N, CA, C and O atoms as CSV, one atom per row, in Angstrom:
chain,resi,resn,atom,element,x,y,z
A,1,UNK,N,N,-2.150,67.958,130.063
A,1,UNK,CA,C,-1.740,68.142,128.445
A,1,UNK,C,C,-3.448,69.884,129.019
A,1,UNK,O,O,-3.722,69.979,130.216
A,2,UNK,N,N,-3.845,70.404,128.473
A,2,UNK,CA,C,-4.682,71.485,128.413
A,2,UNK,C,C,-5.270,71.458,127.003
A,2,UNK,O,O,-5.065,70.592,126.153
A,3,UNK,N,N,-5.839,72.268,126.921
A,3,UNK,CA,C,-7.036,71.835,125.427
A,3,UNK,C,C,-6.762,73.951,124.877
A,3,UNK,O,O,-6.995,74.745,125.788
A,4,UNK,N,N,-6.525,74.270,124.141
A,4,UNK,CA,C,-6.253,75.164,124.192
A,4,UNK,C,C,-7.473,76.229,122.620
A,4,UNK,O,O,-8.416,75.978,121.870
A,5,UNK,N,N,-7.008,76.812,122.791
A,5,UNK,CA,C,-7.898,77.404,121.528
A,5,UNK,C,C,-7.258,77.442,120.808
A,5,UNK,O,O,-6.262,76.720,120.842
A,6,UNK,N,N,-7.547,78.515,119.522
A,6,UNK,CA,C,-6.621,79.129,118.428
A,6,UNK,C,C,-6.386,80.481,119.013
A,6,UNK,O,O,-5.164,80.626,118.965
A,7,UNK,N,N,-6.972,81.640,119.588
A,7,UNK,CA,C,-5.967,82.564,120.309
A,7,UNK,C,C,-5.813,82.534,120.913
A,7,UNK,O,O,-4.993,83.436,121.083
A,8,UNK,N,N,-6.040,81.842,122.148
A,8,UNK,CA,C,-4.703,81.184,123.057
A,8,UNK,C,C,-3.572,80.209,122.544
A,8,UNK,O,O,-2.599,79.983,123.262
A,9,UNK,N,N,-3.737,79.500,121.009
A,9,UNK,CA,C,-2.166,79.341,120.969
A,9,UNK,C,C,-1.520,81.096,120.433
A,9,UNK,O,O,-0.476,81.689,120.705
A,10,UNK,N,N,-2.515,81.404,119.730
A,10,UNK,CA,C,-1.490,82.647,119.363
A,10,UNK,C,C,-1.017,83.536,119.638
A,10,UNK,O,O,-0.331,84.264,118.921
A,11,UNK,N,N,-1.425,83.729,121.314
A,11,UNK,CA,C,-1.140,84.290,122.767
A,11,UNK,C,C,0.757,83.367,122.670
A,11,UNK,O,O,1.944,83.605,122.447
A,12,UNK,N,N,0.018,82.525,122.947
A,12,UNK,CA,C,1.459,81.589,122.922
A,12,UNK,C,C,2.670,81.518,122.553
A,12,UNK,O,O,3.777,81.164,122.957
A,13,UNK,N,N,1.994,82.087,121.403
A,13,UNK,CA,C,3.041,81.840,119.846
A,13,UNK,C,C,3.984,82.512,119.406
A,13,UNK,O,O,5.051,82.384,118.806
A,14,UNK,N,N,2.778,83.903,120.229
A,14,UNK,CA,C,3.772,85.524,120.223
A,14,UNK,C,C,4.511,85.619,121.003
A,14,UNK,O,O,5.654,85.912,120.653
A,15,UNK,N,N,4.240,85.434,122.331
A,15,UNK,CA,C,5.645,84.812,124.593
A,15,UNK,C,C,6.489,84.217,123.717
A,15,UNK,O,O,7.668,84.563,123.787
A,16,UNK,N,N,6.184,83.417,122.917
A,16,UNK,CA,C,7.458,82.457,122.310
A,16,UNK,C,C,8.352,83.565,121.373
A,16,UNK,O,O,9.358,83.903,121.996
A,17,UNK,N,N,8.283,83.998,120.492
A,17,UNK,CA,C,8.752,84.616,119.645
A,17,UNK,C,C,9.819,84.823,119.880
A,17,UNK,O,O,10.541,84.088,119.206
A,18,UNK,N,N,10.843,86.051,121.088
A,18,UNK,CA,C,11.861,86.126,121.337
A,18,UNK,C,C,12.264,85.429,121.630
A,18,UNK,O,O,13.461,85.685,121.758
A,19,UNK,N,N,11.966,84.173,121.977
A,19,UNK,CA,C,12.613,83.355,123.193
A,19,UNK,C,C,13.400,82.652,122.164
A,19,UNK,O,O,13.042,82.748,120.990
A,20,UNK,N,N,15.378,81.319,122.774
A,20,UNK,CA,C,16.396,80.962,121.953
A,20,UNK,C,C,15.059,79.328,122.331
A,20,UNK,O,O,14.096,79.281,123.096
A,21,UNK,N,N,15.560,78.409,121.520
A,21,UNK,CA,C,15.615,77.604,122.211
A,21,UNK,C,C,16.157,77.177,122.970
A,21,UNK,O,O,17.350,77.377,123.199
A,22,UNK,N,N,14.852,75.932,124.020
A,22,UNK,CA,C,15.891,75.923,125.725
A,22,UNK,C,C,15.827,74.356,125.214
A,22,UNK,O,O,15.120,73.651,125.934
A,23,UNK,N,N,16.268,73.882,124.412
A,23,UNK,CA,C,16.203,71.831,124.294
A,23,UNK,C,C,16.090,72.362,122.772
A,23,UNK,O,O,15.551,73.208,122.059
A,24,UNK,N,N,17.481,70.652,122.786
A,24,UNK,CA,C,17.124,70.520,120.540
A,24,UNK,C,C,17.431,69.331,121.121
A,24,UNK,O,O,17.983,68.975,122.162
A,25,UNK,N,N,16.577,68.439,119.512
A,25,UNK,CA,C,16.887,66.545,119.144
A,25,UNK,C,C,17.780,66.651,118.318
A,25,UNK,O,O,17.575,66.944,117.140
A,26,UNK,N,N,19.130,66.380,118.921
A,26,UNK,CA,C,19.887,65.685,117.423
A,26,UNK,C,C,19.963,64.772,117.073
A,26,UNK,O,O,18.941,64.096,116.958
A,27,UNK,N,N,20.985,64.356,116.780
A,27,UNK,CA,C,21.374,62.380,116.467
A,27,UNK,C,C,20.391,61.290,117.134
A,27,UNK,O,O,19.549,60.488,116.730
A,28,UNK,N,N,20.953,61.693,118.399
A,28,UNK,CA,C,19.616,60.845,119.632
A,28,UNK,C,C,18.531,59.555,119.526
A,28,UNK,O,O,18.367,58.343,119.671
A,29,UNK,N,N,17.631,61.501,118.960
A,29,UNK,CA,C,16.152,61.083,118.400
A,29,UNK,C,C,15.762,61.938,120.132
A,29,UNK,O,O,16.389,62.851,120.669
A,30,UNK,N,N,14.267,61.052,120.731
A,30,UNK,CA,C,14.189,61.759,121.724
A,30,UNK,C,C,14.101,60.313,122.510
A,30,UNK,O,O,13.237,59.441,122.420
A,31,UNK,N,N,15.378,60.363,123.368
A,31,UNK,CA,C,15.353,59.524,124.879
A,31,UNK,C,C,14.757,59.471,126.243
A,31,UNK,O,O,13.538,59.537,126.401
A,32,UNK,N,N,15.689,59.340,127.340
A,32,UNK,CA,C,15.078,59.571,128.434
A,32,UNK,C,C,15.650,60.945,128.886
A,32,UNK,O,O,15.391,61.996,129.473
A,33,UNK,N,N,16.119,60.594,128.558
A,33,UNK,CA,C,17.109,62.204,128.727
A,33,UNK,C,C,17.037,63.098,128.830
A,33,UNK,O,O,17.641,63.874,129.570
A,34,UNK,N,N,15.940,63.306,127.800
A,34,UNK,CA,C,15.949,65.180,127.148
A,34,UNK,C,C,14.761,64.853,128.024
A,34,UNK,O,O,14.419,65.699,128.849
A,35,UNK,N,N,14.049,63.635,127.926
A,35,UNK,CA,C,12.107,64.091,128.609
A,35,UNK,C,C,12.594,64.655,129.817
A,35,UNK,O,O,12.449,65.847,130.088
A,36,UNK,N,N,13.243,63.724,130.652
A,36,UNK,CA,C,13.738,64.141,131.588
A,36,UNK,C,C,14.786,65.927,132.136
A,36,UNK,O,O,14.796,66.626,133.150
A,37,UNK,N,N,15.630,65.982,130.536
A,37,UNK,CA,C,15.345,67.538,130.351
A,37,UNK,C,C,14.696,68.179,130.453
A,37,UNK,O,O,14.708,69.233,131.089
A,38,UNK,N,N,13.663,67.540,129.624
A,38,UNK,CA,C,12.656,68.752,129.216
A,38,UNK,C,C,11.650,69.195,130.568
A,38,UNK,O,O,11.269,70.340,130.813
A,39,UNK,N,N,11.385,68.127,131.248
A,39,UNK,CA,C,10.565,68.297,132.896
A,39,UNK,C,C,11.444,69.046,133.799
A,39,UNK,O,O,10.885,69.633,134.726
A,40,UNK,N,N,12.631,69.127,133.705
A,40,UNK,CA,C,13.500,70.408,134.189
A,40,UNK,C,C,13.475,71.552,133.891
A,40,UNK,O,O,13.482,72.446,134.737
A,41,UNK,N,N,13.436,71.790,132.427
A,41,UNK,CA,C,13.242,73.236,132.233
A,41,UNK,C,C,11.721,73.215,132.405
A,41,UNK,O,O,11.399,74.319,131.964
A,42,UNK,N,N,10.718,72.659,132.752
A,42,UNK,CA,C,9.597,72.859,132.635
A,42,UNK,C,C,9.166,73.450,133.647
A,42,UNK,O,O,8.144,74.135,133.586
A,43,UNK,N,N,9.780,73.314,134.630
A,43,UNK,CA,C,9.798,74.072,136.420
A,43,UNK,C,C,10.024,75.298,136.282
A,43,UNK,O,O,9.466,75.865,137.222
A,44,UNK,N,N,10.630,76.166,135.509
A,44,UNK,CA,C,11.374,77.406,135.625
A,44,UNK,C,C,10.825,78.073,133.870
A,44,UNK,O,O,11.380,79.094,133.464
A,45,UNK,N,N,9.826,77.437,133.053
A,45,UNK,CA,C,9.739,77.865,131.933
A,45,UNK,C,C,8.283,77.771,131.380
A,45,UNK,O,O,8.330,76.796,130.630
A,46,UNK,N,N,7.388,78.122,131.361
A,46,UNK,CA,C,6.413,77.552,131.087
A,46,UNK,C,C,6.168,77.488,129.593
A,46,UNK,O,O,5.093,76.978,129.276
A,47,UNK,N,N,6.931,77.894,128.644
A,47,UNK,CA,C,6.908,78.059,126.924
A,47,UNK,C,C,8.131,77.763,127.042
A,47,UNK,O,O,9.052,78.537,127.303
A,48,UNK,N,N,8.212,75.869,126.725
A,48,UNK,CA,C,9.643,75.847,125.300
A,48,UNK,C,C,9.568,75.331,124.779
A,48,UNK,O,O,8.933,74.286,124.643
A,49,UNK,N,N,10.826,76.396,123.754
A,49,UNK,CA,C,10.856,75.443,122.831
A,49,UNK,C,C,11.680,74.771,122.819
A,49,UNK,O,O,12.355,74.469,123.803
A,50,UNK,N,N,11.831,74.354,121.641
A,50,UNK,CA,C,12.233,72.757,121.300
A,50,UNK,C,C,13.206,72.896,119.599
A,50,UNK,O,O,12.611,73.731,118.916
A,51,UNK,N,N,14.063,72.500,119.069
A,51,UNK,CA,C,14.431,72.741,116.993
A,51,UNK,C,C,14.737,71.096,117.679
A,51,UNK,O,O,15.158,70.533,118.689
A,52,UNK,N,N,14.099,70.801,116.108
A,52,UNK,CA,C,14.465,69.847,115.917
A,52,UNK,C,C,16.302,69.921,114.746
A,52,UNK,O,O,16.271,70.476,113.648
A,53,UNK,N,N,17.791,69.206,115.354
A,53,UNK,CA,C,18.708,69.120,114.408
A,53,UNK,C,C,18.667,68.480,113.751
A,53,UNK,O,O,18.785,68.841,112.580
A,54,UNK,N,N,18.434,66.850,114.131
A,54,UNK,CA,C,18.178,66.214,112.940
A,54,UNK,C,C,16.155,65.391,113.402
A,54,UNK,O,O,15.090,65.687,113.943
A,55,UNK,N,N,16.737,64.480,112.801
A,55,UNK,CA,C,15.187,64.067,112.512
A,55,UNK,C,C,13.912,65.185,112.327
A,55,UNK,O,O,12.830,65.018,112.889
A,56,UNK,N,N,14.238,66.441,111.382
A,56,UNK,CA,C,13.229,67.351,110.968
A,56,UNK,C,C,11.873,65.856,110.052
A,56,UNK,O,O,10.767,65.822,110.591
A,57,UNK,N,N,11.996,65.278,109.361
A,57,UNK,CA,C,10.964,64.281,108.877
A,57,UNK,C,C,10.302,64.023,110.126
A,57,UNK,O,O,9.395,63.280,109.752
A,58,UNK,N,N,10.199,64.125,111.082
A,58,UNK,CA,C,10.357,62.312,112.053
A,58,UNK,C,C,9.518,64.296,113.218
A,58,UNK,O,O,8.581,64.007,113.963
A,59,UNK,N,N,9.821,65.482,113.221
A,59,UNK,CA,C,9.298,66.389,114.158
A,59,UNK,C,C,8.078,65.900,114.747
A,59,UNK,O,O,8.043,65.279,115.809
A,60,UNK,N,N,7.003,66.213,113.985
A,60,UNK,CA,C,5.657,65.873,114.182
A,60,UNK,C,C,5.497,63.896,114.949
A,60,UNK,O,O,4.639,63.776,115.824
A,61,UNK,N,N,5.905,63.237,114.754
A,61,UNK,CA,C,6.280,62.484,115.273
A,61,UNK,C,C,6.188,63.153,116.109
A,61,UNK,O,O,5.093,63.663,116.347
A,62,UNK,N,N,7.449,63.462,117.003
A,62,UNK,CA,C,8.475,63.453,117.600
A,62,UNK,C,C,7.816,64.658,118.858
A,62,UNK,O,O,8.051,64.762,120.062
A,63,UNK,N,N,7.133,65.259,118.151
A,63,UNK,CA,C,6.739,66.639,119.489
A,63,UNK,C,C,5.369,65.953,119.733
A,63,UNK,O,O,4.937,66.343,120.817
A,64,UNK,N,N,4.601,65.158,119.189
A,64,UNK,CA,C,3.161,64.865,120.162
A,64,UNK,C,C,3.573,63.257,120.890
A,64,UNK,O,O,2.870,62.979,121.862
A,65,UNK,N,N,4.560,62.281,120.527
A,65,UNK,CA,C,4.815,61.975,121.821
A,65,UNK,C,C,5.819,62.788,122.944
A,65,UNK,O,O,5.331,62.583,124.055
A,66,UNK,N,N,7.326,63.830,123.081
A,66,UNK,CA,C,7.467,64.170,123.624
A,66,UNK,C,C,6.237,64.844,124.645
A,66,UNK,O,O,6.154,64.664,125.860
A,67,UNK,N,N,5.244,65.733,123.721
A,67,UNK,CA,C,3.471,65.625,124.984
A,67,UNK,C,C,2.735,65.222,125.805
A,67,UNK,O,O,2.530,65.752,126.896
A,68,UNK,N,N,2.003,63.753,125.187
A,68,UNK,CA,C,2.686,62.673,125.840
A,68,UNK,C,C,3.157,62.637,126.911
A,68,UNK,O,O,2.579,63.053,127.915
A,69,UNK,N,N,4.394,62.088,126.893
A,69,UNK,CA,C,4.662,61.750,127.976
A,69,UNK,C,C,5.484,62.460,129.147
A,69,UNK,O,O,6.081,61.742,129.950
A,70,UNK,N,N,5.546,64.239,129.300
A,70,UNK,CA,C,5.799,65.134,129.143
A,70,UNK,C,C,3.968,65.998,129.689
A,70,UNK,O,O,3.657,67.063,130.222
A,71,UNK,N,N,3.463,65.201,129.343
A,71,UNK,CA,C,1.927,66.139,129.816
A,71,UNK,C,C,1.856,67.817,129.901
A,71,UNK,O,O,1.817,68.599,130.851
A,72,UNK,N,N,1.858,67.997,128.338
A,72,UNK,CA,C,2.654,69.712,127.854
A,72,UNK,C,C,2.002,69.526,126.916
A,72,UNK,O,O,1.951,68.424,126.369
A,73,UNK,N,N,1.467,70.377,126.585
A,73,UNK,CA,C,0.570,71.373,125.606
A,73,UNK,C,C,1.597,71.250,124.345
A,73,UNK,O,O,2.794,71.226,124.630
A,74,UNK,N,N,1.174,71.161,122.803
A,74,UNK,CA,C,2.270,71.567,122.270
A,74,UNK,C,C,0.712,72.365,120.982
A,74,UNK,O,O,-0.335,72.026,120.430
A,75,UNK,N,N,1.923,73.910,121.208
A,75,UNK,CA,C,1.558,75.034,120.949
A,75,UNK,C,C,1.030,75.113,118.785
A,75,UNK,O,O,-0.040,75.264,118.196
A,76,UNK,N,N,2.411,74.921,118.347
A,76,UNK,CA,C,2.693,75.248,117.095
A,76,UNK,C,C,4.094,74.475,116.412
A,76,UNK,O,O,5.090,74.615,117.121
A,77,UNK,N,N,4.228,73.981,115.621
A,77,UNK,CA,C,5.654,73.755,115.097
A,77,UNK,C,C,5.277,74.682,114.081
A,77,UNK,O,O,4.199,74.916,113.535
A,78,UNK,N,N,6.680,75.259,113.931
A,78,UNK,CA,C,7.571,76.177,112.867
A,78,UNK,C,C,8.353,75.876,112.892
A,78,UNK,O,O,8.994,75.678,113.923
A,79,UNK,N,N,8.897,75.590,111.249
A,79,UNK,CA,C,10.246,75.584,111.007
A,79,UNK,C,C,10.683,74.139,111.544
A,79,UNK,O,O,10.164,73.572,110.582
A,80,UNK,N,N,10.926,73.649,111.887
A,80,UNK,CA,C,12.191,72.197,112.666
A,80,UNK,C,C,11.751,73.512,114.581
A,80,UNK,O,O,12.664,73.417,115.402
A,81,UNK,N,N,10.887,74.207,114.904
A,81,UNK,CA,C,11.501,74.592,115.652
A,81,UNK,C,C,9.653,74.308,116.650
A,81,UNK,O,O,8.668,74.914,116.229
A,82,UNK,N,N,9.531,73.294,117.967
A,82,UNK,CA,C,8.242,73.128,118.664
A,82,UNK,C,C,8.362,74.020,119.267
A,82,UNK,O,O,9.473,74.546,119.337
A,83,UNK,N,N,7.036,74.658,120.086
A,83,UNK,CA,C,6.864,75.052,121.339
A,83,UNK,C,C,5.469,74.323,121.420
A,83,UNK,O,O,4.431,74.060,120.813
A,84,UNK,N,N,6.541,74.106,123.214
A,84,UNK,CA,C,5.225,73.491,124.317
A,84,UNK,C,C,5.123,74.500,124.971
A,84,UNK,O,O,6.067,75.275,125.126
A,85,UNK,N,N,3.370,74.761,125.730
A,85,UNK,CA,C,3.241,74.930,127.433
A,85,UNK,C,C,3.423,73.583,128.495
A,85,UNK,O,O,3.338,72.394,128.187
A,86,UNK,N,N,3.588,73.934,129.296
A,86,UNK,CA,C,3.353,73.272,129.945
A,86,UNK,C,C,2.903,74.060,131.817
A,86,UNK,O,O,3.679,74.454,132.687
A,87,UNK,N,N,1.702,74.022,131.808
A,87,UNK,CA,C,0.833,75.532,132.867
A,87,UNK,C,C,1.960,75.501,134.265
A,87,UNK,O,O,2.408,74.584,133.577
A,88,UNK,N,N,2.601,75.568,135.176
A,88,UNK,CA,C,3.528,76.206,136.669
A,88,UNK,C,C,2.831,75.262,137.953
A,88,UNK,O,O,1.629,75.118,137.726
A,89,UNK,N,N,3.201,74.679,139.053
A,89,UNK,CA,C,2.892,73.959,139.340
A,89,UNK,C,C,1.872,74.571,140.460
A,89,UNK,O,O,0.859,74.267,141.089
A,90,UNK,N,N,3.246,76.132,140.212
A,90,UNK,CA,C,2.518,76.071,141.873
A,90,UNK,C,C,1.811,77.590,141.441
A,90,UNK,O,O,2.523,78.449,140.919
A,91,UNK,N,N,0.529,77.808,141.673
A,91,UNK,CA,C,-0.456,79.255,141.200
A,91,UNK,C,C,0.337,80.632,141.116
A,91,UNK,O,O,0.049,81.440,140.233
A,92,UNK,N,N,1.131,80.836,141.852
A,92,UNK,CA,C,2.418,81.617,141.690
A,92,UNK,C,C,3.599,81.975,140.649
A,92,UNK,O,O,4.047,83.071,140.313
A,93,UNK,N,N,3.929,80.729,140.277
A,93,UNK,CA,C,4.725,80.303,138.667
A,93,UNK,C,C,4.238,80.492,137.859
A,93,UNK,O,O,4.947,80.374,136.860
A,94,UNK,N,N,2.473,80.988,137.523
A,94,UNK,CA,C,1.619,81.055,136.502
A,94,UNK,C,C,1.955,82.011,135.950
A,94,UNK,O,O,1.114,82.828,136.325
A,95,UNK,N,N,2.908,82.734,135.008
A,95,UNK,CA,C,3.543,84.202,133.728
A,95,UNK,C,C,1.904,83.899,133.218
A,95,UNK,O,O,1.066,84.611,133.771
A,96,UNK,N,N,1.370,82.842,132.151
A,96,UNK,CA,C,0.767,83.120,131.419
A,96,UNK,C,C,-0.532,82.956,131.218
A,96,UNK,O,O,-1.217,83.189,130.222
A,97,UNK,N,N,-1.029,82.183,133.115
A,97,UNK,CA,C,-2.503,82.275,133.150
A,97,UNK,C,C,-3.440,83.601,132.633
A,97,UNK,O,O,-4.245,83.747,131.713
A,98,UNK,N,N,-2.947,84.436,133.638
A,98,UNK,CA,C,-3.968,86.056,132.621
A,98,UNK,C,C,-4.695,85.806,131.629
A,98,UNK,O,O,-5.912,85.666,131.511
A,99,UNK,N,N,-3.288,85.731,130.451
A,99,UNK,CA,C,-3.027,86.323,129.021
A,99,UNK,C,C,-4.522,84.742,128.767
A,99,UNK,O,O,-5.677,84.658,128.350
A,100,UNK,N,N,-3.562,83.911,129.289
A,100,UNK,CA,C,-5.260,82.773,128.514
A,100,UNK,C,C,-6.143,82.500,128.532
A,100,UNK,O,O,-6.890,82.016,127.682
A,101,UNK,N,N,-6.341,82.989,130.402
A,101,UNK,CA,C,-8.538,83.311,130.115
A,101,UNK,C,C,-8.610,84.657,130.025
A,101,UNK,O,O,-9.072,85.024,131.105
A,102,UNK,N,N,-8.324,86.005,129.039
A,102,UNK,CA,C,-8.494,86.461,128.779
A,102,UNK,C,C,-8.587,86.586,127.534
A,102,UNK,O,O,-8.976,87.687,127.145
A,103,UNK,N,N,-8.351,85.798,126.757
A,103,UNK,CA,C,-8.341,84.922,125.171
A,103,UNK,C,C,-10.281,84.240,124.982
A,103,UNK,O,O,-10.613,83.592,123.990
């Protein structure tokens, strides 16, 4: 998990704005299968949007849980969508590293 400044969070939030949700938390809540799905998505995307169709009252707790279990960083929760950032493992795959260093 990376500690982000408020400026870095704003930049990541702005980059995520045109993106669609890549994962949906539905009736089954946060399962191991969804954690694995998140990890697979994170291999190709550094910014991941997660939409909460159910468990809207628990989205904050579920987001913190997902953040801890996937070693990602919760950027922000807007409405029923959580934005996560997980830096790519390979240096050449990092799309947002320079942007974050500038902030």
